[in-house]
C-alpha positions in Angstrom: 21.1 5.1 24.1 23.0 2.8 21.8 24.9 0.0 23.5 28.6 0.6 24.3 31.1 -1.6 22.5 34.8 -2.0 22.7 36.1 0.1 19.8 38.6 -2.5 18.6 38.6 -6.0 17.1 36.7 -8.1 14.6 33.8 -8.5 17.0 33.3 -4.8 17.3 33.4 -4.4 13.5 30.9 -7.2 13.0 28.7 -5.7 15.7 28.7 -2.3 14.1 27.9 -3.7 10.6 25.1 -5.8 12.1 23.6 -2.8 13.8 23.6 -0.7 10.6 22.2 -3.7 8.7 19.3 -4.2 11.1 18.5 -0.5 11.4 18.9 0.5 7.8 18.3 -2.4 5.4 14.7 -3.2 6.4 13.6 0.4 5.7 15.5 0.6 2.4 14.1 -2.8 1.4 10.6 -1.7 2.2 11.0 1.4 0.1 12.3 -0.6 -2.8 9.5 -3.1 -2.5 6.9 -0.3 -2.8 8.9 1.3 -5.7 9.1 -2.0 -7.6 5.4 -2.8 -7.1 4.6 0.7 -8.5 6.9 0.0 -11.4 5.6 -3.4 -12.2 1.9 -3.0 -11.5 1.3 -2.4 -15.2 2.0 -6.1 -15.9 -1.2 -7.0 -13.9 -3.3 -3.9 -14.8 -2.5 -4.9 -18.4 -4.6 -8.0 -18.2 -7.8 -5.9 -18.2 -6.5 -2.4 -19.1 -5.6 -3.3 -22.7 -9.2 -4.3 -23.5 -10.7 -1.4 -21.5 -8.7 1.3 -23.4 -8.7 -0.5 -26.7 -4.9 -0.9 -27.0 -2.9 -3.5 -28.8 -0.2 -5.4 -27.0 2.5 -3.3 -28.8 0.9 0.0 -28.0 0.6 -1.0 -24.3 4.2 -2.1 -24.3 5.2 1.3 -25.6 3.4 3.1 -22.8 4.8 0.7 -20.2 8.3 1.3 -21.6 8.2 5.1 -21.5 8.9 4.8 -17.8 12.5 4.0 -18.7 12.9 7.1 -20.9 11.9 9.3 -18.0 14.2 7.3 -15.8 17.1 7.6 -18.2 16.8 11.4 -18.6 16.6 12.3 -14.9 18.6 9.6 -13.2 22.1 11.2 -13.2 20.9 14.7 -12.1 18.7 13.2 -9.4 21.6 11.2 -7.9 24.0 14.2 -8.0 21.3 16.2 -6.2 20.9 13.5 -3.6 24.6 13.6 -2.8 24.2 17.3 -2.0 20.9 17.4 -0.1 21.1 14.0 1.6 19.1 10.7 1.3 16.4 11.6 3.8 14.8 14.5 2.0 15.5 13.3 -1.5 14.1 9.8 -1.0 11.0 11.3 0.6 10.5 13.6 -2.4 11.0 10.7 -4.8 8.4 8.5 -3.0 5.8 11.3 -2.7 6.0 12.2 -6.4 5.9 8.6 -7.7 2.9 7.8 -5.3 1.0 10.7 -6.8 1.7 9.7 -10.4 0.7 6.1 -9.6 -2.6 7.2 -8.2 -3.2 9.3 -11.3 -2.7 6.2 -13.5 -5.9 4.8 -12.1 -7.8 7.6 -13.9 -6.2 7.0 -17.3 -8.7 7.7 -20.1 -6.7 7.0 -23.3 -3.4 5.9 -24.7 -1.9 9.4 -24.7 -2.6 9.9 -21.0 -1.1 6.5 -20.2 2.1 7.4 -22.1 2.5 10.7 -20.4 2.0 9.3 -16.9 4.3 6.4 -17.4 7.0 8.8 -18.5 6.4 11.0 -15.5 6.6 7.9 -13.2 10.1 7.2 -14.5 11.1 10.8 -14.0 9.7 10.8 -10.5 11.4 7.6 -9.4 14.7 8.5 -11.1 17.6 8.4 -8.6 16.1 6.0 -6.1 17.8 2.7 -6.9 21.2 4.2 -7.7 20.7 6.6 -4.8 20.5 3.6 -2.4 23.5 2.0 -4.0 25.4 5.3 -3.4 24.1 5.6 0.1 25.4 2.1 0.9 28.9 3.3 0.1 28.5 5.8 3.0 27.4 3.1 5.5 29.2 -0.2 4.6 32.9 -1.1 3.9 33.5 -2.7 0.5 33.6 -6.3 1.8 30.0 -6.1 2.9 28.4 -4.2 0.0 27.5 -7.1 -2.3 25.6 -8.8 0.5 23.8 -5.6 1.4 22.9 -5.0 -2.3 21.7 -8.6 -2.4 19.5 -8.0 0.7 18.2 -4.8 -0.8 17.4 -6.4 -4.1 15.5 -9.2 -2.4 12.8 -6.6 -2.0 12.4 -6.6 -5.8 11.7 -10.4 -5.6 9.3 -9.9 -2.7 7.7 -7.0 -4.6 7.1 -9.3 -7.6 5.7 -12.0 -5.3 3.4 -9.6 -3.4 2.5 -7.8 -6.6 1.5 -11.1 -8.1 -0.8 -12.1 -5.3 -2.2 -8.6 -4.7 -2.5 -7.8 -8.4 -4.5 -10.8 -9.2 -6.8 -10.2 -6.2 -7.3 -6.4 -7.0 -8.4 -7.3 -10.6 -11.2 -9.2 -8.9 -12.5 -6.0 -7.4 -13.8 -5.0 -10.9 -17.0 -3.0 -10.5 -16.6 -2.2 -6.8 -17.5 1.5 -6.3 -17.9 1.8 -10.0 -14.1 1.3 -10.6 -12.5 -1.3 -13.0 -10.1 -3.9 -11.5 -7.1 -2.3 -13.2 -8.0 1.0 -11.6 -7.9 -0.6 -8.2 -4.4 -2.0 -9.0 -3.0 1.6 -9.3 -5.0 3.0 -6.4 -3.9 0.3 -4.0 -0.3 0.3 -5.0 0.2 4.1 -5.1 -1.1 4.9 -1.7 1.7 3.2 0.3 4.4 5.4 -1.3 2.7 8.5 0.0 2.3 7.1 3.5 6.0 6.2 3.6 7.0 9.7 2.7 6.4 10.9 6.2 8.1 7.8 7.8 11.2 8.4 5.7 11.4 12.0 6.9 11.1 10.9 10.5 13.5 8.0 10.8 16.0 7.8 7.9 19.4 9.3 8.7 21.5 10.9 6.0 24.6 9.1 7.1 26.3 7.4 10.0 27.2 10.7 11.6 23.5 11.5 12.2 22.3 8.0 13.2 21.1 8.2 16.8 21.3 4.4 17.1 25.1 4.3 16.6 27.5 5.0 19.5 30.3 7.5 18.9 32.8 4.6 18.8 30.8 3.0 16.0 30.6 6.2 14.1 34.4 6.7 14.4 35.1 3.2 13.3 33.0 3.5 10.2 34.5 6.9 9.4 38.1 5.5 9.8 37.4 2.3 7.8 35.6 4.1 4.9 38.3 6.8 4.8 41.1 4.2 4.6 39.3 2.5 1.7 38.9 5.8 -0.1 42.5 6.8 0.4 44.1 3.4 -0.1 42.0 2.1 -3.0 42.9 4.5 -5.8 39.4 5.8 -5.9 38.6 8.7 -8.2 36.6 11.8 -7.3 36.4 14.1 -10.4 36.1 17.8 -9.6 32.9 17.8 -11.7 30.8 14.8 -10.9 29.4 14.7 -14.4 32.9 13.9 -15.7 32.1 10.4 -14.5 29.9 10.1 -17.6 33.1 10.2 -19.7 35.0 7.7 -17.5 35.7 4.7 -19.8 35.1 2.3 -16.9 31.6 3.7 -16.3 30.8 3.6 -20.0 32.0 0.0 -20.2 29.9 -1.1 -17.2 26.8 0.8 -18.5 27.1 -0.9 -21.9 27.2 -4.4 -20.6 24.6 -3.8 -17.8 21.9 -3.3 -20.4 21.3 -7.0 -20.8 20.4 -7.6 -17.2 17.5 -5.1 -16.9 16.4 -6.1 -20.4 16.0 -9.7 -19.4 14.7 -8.9 -15.9 12.0 -6.4 -17.0 11.1 -8.4 -20.1 10.5 -11.5 -17.9 8.8 -9.6 -15.1 6.5 -7.7 -17.4 5.5 -10.6 -19.5 5.4 -13.5 -16.9 1.7 -12.9 -15.9 0.7 -13.0 -19.6 2.6 -16.3 -20.1 1.0 -17.9 -17.1 -2.5 -16.7 -18.1 -1.8 -18.5 -21.4 -1.7 -21.7 -19.4 -5.5 -21.2 -18.9 -5.6 -20.1 -15.3 -7.8 -17.5 -13.6 -6.4 -14.0 -12.6 -6.3 -15.1 -8.9 -4.5 -18.4 -9.6 -2.2 -16.5 -11.9 -1.3 -14.1 -9.1 -0.5 -16.9 -6.7 1.5 -19.0 -9.2 3.6 -16.0 -9.9 4.8 -15.9 -6.3 6.9 -19.0 -7.0 9.6 -17.6 -9.3 10.1 -14.6 -7.0 10.7 -16.9 -4.0 13.3 -18.7 -6.0 14.8 -15.3 -7.0 14.9 -14.1 -3.4 16.8 -17.2 -2.4 19.3 -16.6 -5.3 19.7 -13.0 -4.3 20.6 -14.1 -0.8 22.9 -17.0 -1.8 25.0 -15.6 -4.6 26.5 -12.5 -2.9 26.8 -14.5 0.3 28.8 -17.2 -1.5 30.9 -14.4 -3.1 31.7 -12.9 0.3 32.5 -16.3 1.9 34.9 -17.2 -0.9 36.5 -13.7 -0.9 35.4 -13.3 -4.5 38.0 -11.3 -6.4 39.4 -11.5 -9.9 37.9 -14.3 -11.9 35.8 -15.5 -9.0 34.1 -12.1 -8.8 33.5 -12.1 -12.6 31.9 -15.6 -12.5 29.6 -14.5 -9.6 28.1 -12.1 -12.2 28.5 -14.0 -15.5 27.5 -17.4 -14.1 24.0 -16.5 -12.9 23.4 -14.5 -16.1 24.2 -17.6 -18.2 21.9 -19.7 -16.0 19.2 -17.1 -16.6 19.7 -17.2 -20.4 19.5 -21.0 -20.4 16.3 -21.0 -18.4 14.7 -18.5 -20.8 15.6 -20.6 -23.9 14.5 -23.9 -22.4 11.1 -22.4 -21.4 10.4 -22.2 -25.2 12.0 -25.5 -26.2 10.9 -28.0 -23.5 7.3 -29.4 -23.6 4.7 -29.1 -20.8 3.4 -26.1 -19.0 4.9 -27.2 -15.6 8.3 -27.6 -17.1 8.1 -24.3 -18.9 7.1 -22.6 -15.7 10.0 -24.2 -13.8 12.4 -23.0 -16.5 11.1 -19.4 -16.1 11.6 -19.7 -12.3 15.2 -20.6 -12.9 15.6 -17.8 -15.4 14.2 -15.2 -13.0 16.6 -16.4 -10.2 19.6 -16.3 -12.5 18.8 -12.9 -14.1 18.3 -11.0 -10.9 21.1 -12.7 -8.8 23.8 -11.6 -11.3 23.3 -8.0 -10.2 24.4 -7.7 -6.5 28.1 -8.5 -7.2 28.0 -6.5 -10.4 26.9 -3.4 -8.4 29.8 -3.8 -5.9 32.2 -3.0 -8.8 31.7 0.8 -9.4 32.5 1.7 -5.8 35.9 0.1 -6.2 37.1 2.9 -8.4 34.7 5.9 -7.7 34.0 8.0 -4.6 31.9 11.0 -3.5 29.7 12.8 -6.0 31.6 11.1 -8.8 30.4 7.7 -7.4 26.8 9.1 -7.2 26.9 10.2 -10.9 28.8 7.1 -12.1 26.4 4.6 -10.4 23.4 6.6 -11.8 24.9 6.7 -15.3 25.4 2.9 -15.3 21.9 2.3 -14.0 20.2 4.8 -16.3 21.9 3.5 -19.5 21.4 -0.1 -18.4 17.7 0.5 -17.7 17.2 1.4 -21.3 17.1 -2.4 -21.6 13.8 -2.2 -19.9 12.6 0.2 -22.6 13.7 -2.3 -25.3 12.2 -5.3 -23.5 8.8 -3.8 -23.0 8.6 -2.8 -26.7 10.2 -5.9 -28.2 8.4 -8.6 -26.1 4.9 -7.5 -27.1 6.0 -6.8 -30.7 7.4 -10.3 -31.1 4.3 -11.7 -29.5 2.1 -9.8 -31.9 4.1 -11.0 -34.8 4.3 -14.7 -33.7 1.1 -15.0 -31.8 3.1 -16.9 -29.1 3.5 -15.8 -25.5 6.7 -17.8 -25.1 8.7 -17.0 -28.3 9.7 -13.6 -26.9 11.7 -15.5 -24.3 14.2 -16.5 -27.0 14.9 -12.8 -27.7 15.5 -12.2 -24.0 17.7 -15.3 -23.8 19.9 -14.2 -26.7 20.3 -10.7 -25.3 21.3 -12.1 -21.9 23.7 -14.6 -23.3 25.5 -12.0 -25.4 25.5 -9.6 -22.4 27.1 -12.3 -20.2 29.9 -12.8 -22.7 30.6 -9.1 -23.0 30.4 -8.8 -19.2 33.2 -11.4 -18.9 35.4 -9.3 -21.2 34.6 -6.0 -19.5 35.1 -7.2 -15.9 38.4 -8.8 -16.9 39.5 -5.6 -18.6 38.6 -3.6 -15.4 40.6 -6.0 -13.3 43.7 -5.5 -15.5 43.2 -1.8 -15.3 42.9 -1.8 -11.5 46.1 -3.8 -11.3 47.9 -1.3 -13.5 46.6 1.6 -11.3 47.6 -0.1 -8.1 51.1 -0.5 -9.5 51.3 3.2 -10.5 52.4 6.0 -8.1 49.7 7.3 -5.8 49.7 10.7 -7.5 49.1 9.2 -10.9 46.2 7.1 -9.5 44.3 9.9 -7.9 45.0 12.6 -10.5 
């Protein structure tokens, strides 16, 4: 039985949030770690797969990027469906299908098969990341969400670090059991998703009301707190959740979010190639690529924590998004300009930390004006449109590389996109803040219509 707590006071609130955090976030983080490895394993498989299948860098980049088209097309319907059937069943379905597709990638015979499977992987995974963001609105009060998103996204940094070490080692299995090293990359990274399917079905609750590890007092406190935020915050729940796709605030956030995945996926996808250009072995490459993701994990922990401690609102909230993005843009640019491999690598470490750590506070914004199925659709819309940046990055980075014959020049493209996005983000978040102030001053009926 869960421990009994006094149902009043800050200590009780903190204890409840801590219980939910310890019970829920490690599982969600593990799922995202597996998802991110299955999404990024192409960056390591690429080191051998391009030659094996006779593909150019540009052709391989197109195949890798088709993931984001499948993701874009199925993301919003998937998240709306999740809101109706619950996280437990829907996350299990997502994991099982993406695990199967990842295993099939190990048997890729030609470019066409690679293209189809990458598209299907995006369709299979669609709804997971925004689904978790929506699920967090059902478990955590607004003041805690940026930190929880930061903790959740640390899994992406860990995934890149683990993927770096494991990817380099798996390539070394070339020839074992008659399989190429790149085939081992897909086999070894696809299997965990299938194993976790059963675990999700067994232990993941759909919401606080079904969590056996919460006391009734804790469930009641969460229900009261979240209900008060919904009723007092001017949140919108359109009768048709797909109406969120026409909400100007959703469209504005989706438009500016593109720059963050563009830079993040462009860097994550291309970083092993850049490091290999330094003249290191596959195994050394893998271990060196752990470093930028350790730096990223620290930034993902520190930025939302600093935002929460300073009570980031208004301009402070905006700068907790825009500031890290500008740091990321500077790191990308300096990696091309400054001499020396060690210095270039250090700049890329800073760039990774800045690019990823801009996202947790950003993702706390949609839940300040959307609720229910509308929040599920709105968050998915922002993420699906934004992730088209990944499609752009994984085509443009290898294209620029093929045109310039430089592994580092593509970083200037990513830097420019991220700097422009940061500027636009400042404008949009400021506009949303003014809009929220107007709505707060309006009569309640007008705000919730």
